N, C-alpha and C positions, 0 to 999 in steps of 0.2 A: 504494500500500500504506500503510495507516495505521500510525503509529508508536506503540509501546506502551512505557510505563515502569511499573515495579513499585516500590513504596516500602515500606521497612522502618522504621516509625516507632518512637519510644520507647514503652514501655520493655521492652527485651529485652537480652540480654547483648551487650557490646561485643566480647567475645573470639571470637565465632563469627559467621560469615556466616549468613544466613537460608536454610535448606535448601529450604523449600517453594517459594519464588519462584525460587530458583536452579535447581530442577528444571523449573519452568514455563518459565524462560528457555531452557533447553536443549531442552525440548519444542517451543517455538515455533521455535527455530533449525532443528530437524529438518524443519519444514514451511515453511522459508524466510520466516518472519515475524520482522521485526526487533524487538528488545526490549532495554531497559536496566534496570538495577536501581539505585536510589538509597537510600543509608543515612541516613535521618533520625535514627536513634539515635546514629550517630557524629557527625553534625552538631550535635546537641543537646549531647552530651558535650563537644565541642570548645568550645562556648559557655560551659558552666557548670562544666567540670572533671570529671575522672573520680571524684573523691571524692564530690561532690554527686550525680552520676549513680548511683554505687554505693549511696548511702544509699537512694535511691528504688527502684532495681532489685533490690537484694539484701536490705537490712535491712527494708524495708517492703513487699516484694512479697507479694501474696495475703493480707495481713492488714489493713493500713491503707488499701490501694488509693490510696496517695498519687499514683502515676503517673497514674491515671485522673482523680483530683480536680484535678490541676494543669491539665488541659485542659478540664475540664467547664464552667468558666465561659465559655470561648470558644465552645463548641458550644451550650450551654443556659444563657444568662445569666438572672439574676433568681431563681434558686433560693436559698432560705435555707440557707446552709451553715455557719452559725455554730456549730452543735452539733458538726459535724465538726472544725472548727478547735479547739474546746474539747477534743475527744478527742485531737487531735494534741498539744496542750499537756500533757495529762495523761500521755500515754504516751511522749513523747520528752524527751530532755535539752534544756536551753535551747539548746545549740549546734545540735542536730539540728532543733529547731523553727525556729530562725532560718534555717537553710539551706533547709528546705522552703518557708517563707513567701517567702524571697527568690526562689525559682525561679518563683513565679507571675509575677514581673515579666519573666521571660525568655521566657515562652510566646509572647506576641504577636510579638516581634521574631524569634523562631525561626521561626514559621510564615511570616512575611513573607520571611525569608531563603531558605526552601525554593524560592520561585518563581525567584529568581535563581540560586541554587546548583545547582538541578536543571533549570533551563531548562524549566519545566513548560509554558510557552506553546508549545513546539515539538512537544509530543506530542498525539496524538489520543485515546488510551486511557490513562487513569491508574488503575492498580490499587493496592490496599492489602492487605497481609497483616495479619491481626489475630488474635493469640493472647494469652490472658490480659490483660495490662495494656497492650495496644496499641489498644484500641477507640476511646477518645475522642480520642487524638492523631490517629488515622487519620480519624475523622469530622470533626475540626476542620479539617484541611487539605483534605479532600474538599469540605467546605462552602464554603471560600474559593475553591477551584478552580471550583466550579459558579457561584458568584456572579460571578466575573470572566470565566469562559469557559463560558457556558451550553451551547455546542455540543460541548464535550468530554464523553467518556463516562467515567463513574466506576464502578469495580468494586471490591467488597469481598469478601475470601475469608479462609480460615483457620479455626482451631478455634473462634473465637467466632461463626462463621456457620453452624454445623451445625444442620440441622433448624429447630425453632421459633425458635431464637435468631436465625438469619439472616432468617427471615420477619418477625419483629417489628422488627428493625433496619431492614429494607427498608420496612416499613409506616410506621415513624415518621420515617424520614430521607429525605425526598423528593429530596434532592440525591445520593443513591446510585442510580445507574441499574440496576445489576445486582449480585446477590450470588451467589457460587459456594458452594454448600453441599455439603460432603463432598469426596471426592477429585476434583481438578480438572484432572488431566493431559489428559483428553479434553474436558471442558466448556469450559475457557478457550480453548484453541486454536480450537475450533469457533466460539466467540463472536467471536474476533478475525477469523477468516476471513469470517464472515457480515457483520460490521460493515465490513470492508474491501471486500467485494463489494457492499455495499449491499442485501443480500438480507434477507428476513424472518428474524427470530431463531427463531421457532417455539418449541416446547417442548423445549429442550435438556435432557437429563437433568442434574439437579443445579443448574440455573440458576433463580434467583428473579428474576422480571421483573414488569412491570406490564401487566395486561390489563384494559382498561376501568377504570383507576384502582385496581384491586385487585392486591395482591401475590400472585403465584402461584408455586408450586413444582410442577413436573410430576413426572416419574419421578425416583427417587433417582439420584444420580451413578453413572456407570459405575465399577465397582470394578476396580482394577488386579489382574489375575490373574497374569500372567507378569512377575514382578519383574525378571528378567534383561533384559527389553526396555526398562527404564527408563534414560534417559540419565544420565550422570554430572552432578551439580550443577555449574553454571557459577558459580564464585565470583570471577570476574575483577573485577567491579565493587567487591566488598568490598575487595580488596587495592589496587586503584587508588585508592579513596577514602582508605583508611587511610594510604597512602604520602604523601598531601599534607597530613596533619594534624599539629599540634604534639603531640597526645596519643599519637602512634604508639609512642613509647618506653615508654609506660605500659601497653601492651596486648600480651599474648602470645597470639597467635591459636592456636586449635585448629580442626580441621575436623570438621564433622558428616558422618556417613555413615549411610545408611539401608540396612540389609541385610534388614529384614523389616517387615511391617505386621501389625497385629492382635496377638492373644495366644493362643498355643496352649493355655496353661493356662486362660485365661478362657473359651475355647470349650468346655472340659470342665466347669469349675467357676468361674464368674465371681465373683471376690473381691467381697464385698458392698459395700465402700467405694469401689471403683474405677470411675471414669467416663471414663477416658482414651480409650477407643476409640470411643465413641459407637456409630454403626451399623456400624462396620467391625471387628468383633471377629474375624472369620475370619482365621486366620493364613496369611500368604504370605511366603515367604523367597526371597532370591536364592541361587543356587548358590554353593558355596564358591569355585569357580574365578572366578566373576564378582566376588565380594566381594574376593578377593585381588587380582585384576587392577585393580579400581577403586581400592583402597588404593594400589597402586603407581603408577597413573596420576596420582592426585591428589597424592601425595607429590612426584612428579617435576614436576608442573605448578606447584605452589605452594611447594615447598620446606618443607612442614610435615610433621612426623612424628607429631604428637599427634592422634588421632582419637577422637571421642565418638560412640558409637552412639546413634541416636535411637529404636531399637527399644524397645518396651515390655517385651520379653523376648527374650533371645538364643535362637536356634534350638538345640534340643538336638542336632540333627544336626551342628552345628559342632564338637562334641567329637570327632567321628569323621572330619571332613574339613578344615574351615577351620583349626581350631587346630593340628592336626598339620602342616598346610601352612605356617602362619606360623612354627611352631617349627623346622621343617626348613630353610626357606629364609631365615629371619631377615632380613626386608627393612628392619630398622631402624625399625619402627613401634611405637608404643604405643597401646593402646586402652582405652576405658572403656565398659562395657556394663551394662545392667540385666539381671538374671538371676534364675532361681529359686534359692532358698537351700539346697535339699537336696543339696548337693554333697559328694562324697567326697574324701579326701585326694589321690588321683591326679588328679582333675579340677581341683582348685585348683592343684596343681603344674603341670598342663598350661596352665592360664590364664596363670600367671606366665611359663612358658617360651615361650608364644606371644606375649608382649608385652601381654597384658590385665592391666595393672598397677593398674586401679581398677575396682570393681564397685559397683552398687547392687542388693543382693540381695533387697530387699523383705522384710526380717526382720519388722518391724512389732510383734512381741511375743515374749516368752520363755516364754509359757504355752501349753500345748497346747490347753487348753479354749478360750481366747480365739482362738487360731489356727483352731480348728475352726469357731467362730462366724463368722470371716472367710472361711471356705472357702479357706484358703491351701494346704492340701494338704501341710503340713509340721508338724513338732512342735517344741516348745520346745527339746528337747535337740539336735535337728538344727541349729537356729539357733545355739545355743551352740557346737556343733562347728565351724560355719562361722566364727564370730568367732575362735576359736582358730587354725584353719587359715590364715585370712587373715593373722593376726599372724605365724605361722611362715613362710609362704611369701612374705611381703612384698607381698601384694596389699592395697592400700588399699580400704576399703569405706566407703560412705556408707549410713547406715540411720537410720530413725526408729522410735520406739515410740509406738503409738497405744492409746488406751483409750476406754471409753465405749460398748462394743458391747452392745446389748440381749442379755440372757441371761448376761452375765458376772457373777461373784460376788465378794464381798469376799475370799473365800479365794483366788481366782485371783491377787490382787495381794499377798496375804501370801506366797504361794509365789513370785511374781515377785521380791519383796523379798529372799527367801532366795537366789535365784539371783544377784541383783545382788551380794550380799555375797561370793559365791563367785567371781564372774568380774570383779571390779573391776580386774584386771590386763589385761583385754582392752578393745577399742575401745568406748567409751561411745557411745550414740546421739547423732546431731547435733541432734535435736529430739525433744521429748516433748509430745504434744498429744492432746486429746479429738478424736474423729473429726469430720471435716467432712462435710457432705452434698453430694456433687457430682452435677450432672446426669448422666444416663445410667448411674449406678451402680445396682445392685440395691436398695441402701438408699433411693435416691430413687424409683426406678420402683415399688417395692413397699413403701413406707415403713411403712404400717400393719401389713403382714404381719411386718415386722421389729421392731415395737414402737415406731415413731417417729411422732409426731403433731404437728399444728400446724406443718407444714413451711412455711417462708417464706424469701424471699431474705434475705441479709445486709442489715442495716439500711443499710449504707453505700451501697447502690444508690439509696436514696431521695435521697441528696445528689448523685448523679451524673446521674440522668435524671428530668426533670419529667413523668413519665408516670403512668398509672393503675397501681394495684397489680397488675392482671392483666398489663399490658404489661411491667412490671418483672420479674414472675415469668417471663415468656417470654424475656427477655433474659439473666437471671441464670444463672450457672454454679454459684455457691456458695450453699448454703442452710444455715439453722440449723433447729432442731427442738426439741420436747419429747419426753420419754419417756412412753409409754403407762402405765407403772407408777409414774410420778412420781419415779423415782430421780434422785439427783444424784451422778454418779460421783465428784465431788471429795470427797465424804464418806468414801468407802472407799479411794480411791487415794492419799490424802495421805501415809500412811506410806511407801508405795512411792516417791512423788515426792521425799520427803526423801532417801531413799537414792540415788535417781537423781541428784539435784543434787550430792550428795557425790561420786558416781562421776564425773560430768561435770567437777567442779571439782578433782578430785585424781586424776591419772593417773600418780602415782608408785608405786613398789613393784612387786613382781612375784611370780609363781609359776612357777618354771622347773625343768627337768630338767638335771642335770649328771651326766655319765657319768664315773666315776673310772677310773684306769688299771687297777685290779684288776677291772673289770667291774661294780663296785657302782654303783647308781643313787642319787643324792641329790636330793631335792626341796627347793629353796630357796624358802621362803615369806617374802616381805617385803611382802605386800599391806597397804594402808593400814589403820590402826587395830589392827594386830596386833603382838605381839612377834615379831621375826624368829626363825624356827625352821628347822632342817634335819631332813629325814626320810630316813634312809638305808634303802635296800632292796637285798636280795640275793636270789639264787636265784629261786625260784618267785614270790615277791612282786614282784620286779622284772619278771619276764616277764608276769605278769598285768597289772600297771600299764601296761606297754608295749602289751599286747594290746588294752587299752581305749583306746588312742590313737584308735581309731575306735569309734563306738557299738557296744556288744555287749550281747546279751541275757544274762540270768543263766544260762540253760542253756548258751549257747555258751561263757561263761566257765568254767563247771564242766567242760564237755567238754574245753576247752583245757587246763585245769589237770590234769585226770585223765590226759590224753595225755602231758603233759610230765613228770608225776610217776610215771606208770606205775601209778597207783591212784587211787581216788576221794579227793578232798581236800575238807575242810571249809573253806569260805571265808567263812562268815557273819561272824565277828568281824573279819576283815581288811577286808572290804568295808564293814562298818558303821563301822569306824574311818576309813577313807578318806572316806566320805560325811560323817561327823560333823566331821572336820577340814576339810571343803570342799576336799579334794584331788581328789575325784571327784564328779561329779554323777549323781544317781540320779533317773530318771523312770519310775515303774512298775517293770518288770522290766529296764529298760535302764540301762546305765552308760557314763560317759564320763570319761576322765582329763582333768583341767583344766590340768595343768602344761604350759608351753610348751616345745617341743623346741629346745634351744639350737643344735643342729647345723643344723636347718632355718633358724633365724634367721641364723646365720652366712652361709649361702649367700644368703639374701635380702638381706643387707647389701651384697652386690655390686651390687644394683640401684640406680639413681640415684633416691634417695628424694625429692629436690626435684622431679624430673620427675614422679614418681608423684603427689605432692601437687598439682602444677599441673593434671594431667589430671583428678583427682577434683574439684577446685574448679570446673572448667569444667562 
């Protein structure tokens, strides 16, 4: 039986084991095929220190491509990369620049150390997982393996290998024997079985191979339909490796869990900028009982209680089964999930009570017109409601604001600026950026339809790969573009960006509700840039403001007020004052109270805030 090893090379998080190859290891075990996993990312961090590693992996990820550049010279020497170095000098501090440049000297010795540390000579099949900035580190070590041990089989898989990307890598990198494209739980074990038996490989679905010197991909990979039949990821190698490293004390691990694949919203209305699912958009989820059991097994097996869902979107069914199960049984587990943002108060409360203490809700904008252009299926006022609810219920959220969508207007960002002024007491976005063009997104697949022209790979790819423009375009995942109408979004978003920077830089002040002993409601407004004020409310005014704790239409507010007062009530002046003082947000005929409920916050303070932050940062 041939021996297999799978490698997780730099640059990916140190705090999480690799879920893809950990599932593959478990699948191979089900078929009696031996497999080990080796963590090159941990080995590299042990050599250079966690601070230097984090600079590359966190600070410069997906922007400067510094992780890829560090290994590029080893794989493809002779490329003129002076312009890239100049861009590093321009965009980094002197200290950061010196760190990045010093890491170049570590790459060669690191690659050499992998042979001894991982005992690569003892394995027959050497596989690499490649997602985002793992490509060139994987190709560099695979190249050395093939030079020293031509008889060994090298395999590459992961997100960077889907479709034409995997075909082009295989075509250009002769030292890679096979590439697994797409979901590989069936493809890779079949390949290992065939190699072990010495039988012909044939046209395995999802396997890129050479046929008469040409790179060929037969049928697409088999899609996993029954998620409950997937094995638990085997993370043993990660913890065994970490235990022997000096950097262990600097790393707080969390575990990845996959409860679903695809995107149920994207299957209905694919968000224009999203390319995450490639050809596997169809949504498939594990049952609630299976997810709960897996969480408990993994917690017991590894002693870890922090889990990060890798799902692109949480199954909506989990509000009816998994979350109540977690709330009722309280297994001592915290979770982070990506989720759709149109949540109601009871749903956010259930998330918190179930241990989902961090979410990435895909907010992306605070303007309904821009959100419609994105096909997000939510409104700006719904996103604001979620920001306030997360603050009240103690659910940490990570979100970004995007701009630059064809069809957006300057007025959209004037309106966004007004919203920012009103909600500066809530969580500011983690990042603000013009949209990037990602492979597999509708914006990429139908660029001209969406008003995007001159689509071309990020310039950085030219400093990484010495290939033709066509080949680089096949390998690239990130693209830039021009607008068909010649617009420059920076011209009209600048005022909004200034307000956003103030928001991000000043999270002091607040807008909160305080309930007095006599039943009166006082709104305490100390938001930045304002003179602190108190707004007392009694009787029907208080009831109406509380009623708008959840988004309400004008007609529902009027009906509520009439029922409470026993007669029709004129609310025009009251609602106009609330909106003008930015105590309430109005969008069309919908209204939302903006003051944070202090009672909900008091309950949320019982949650371990440091633990929540740690989960979100993962």
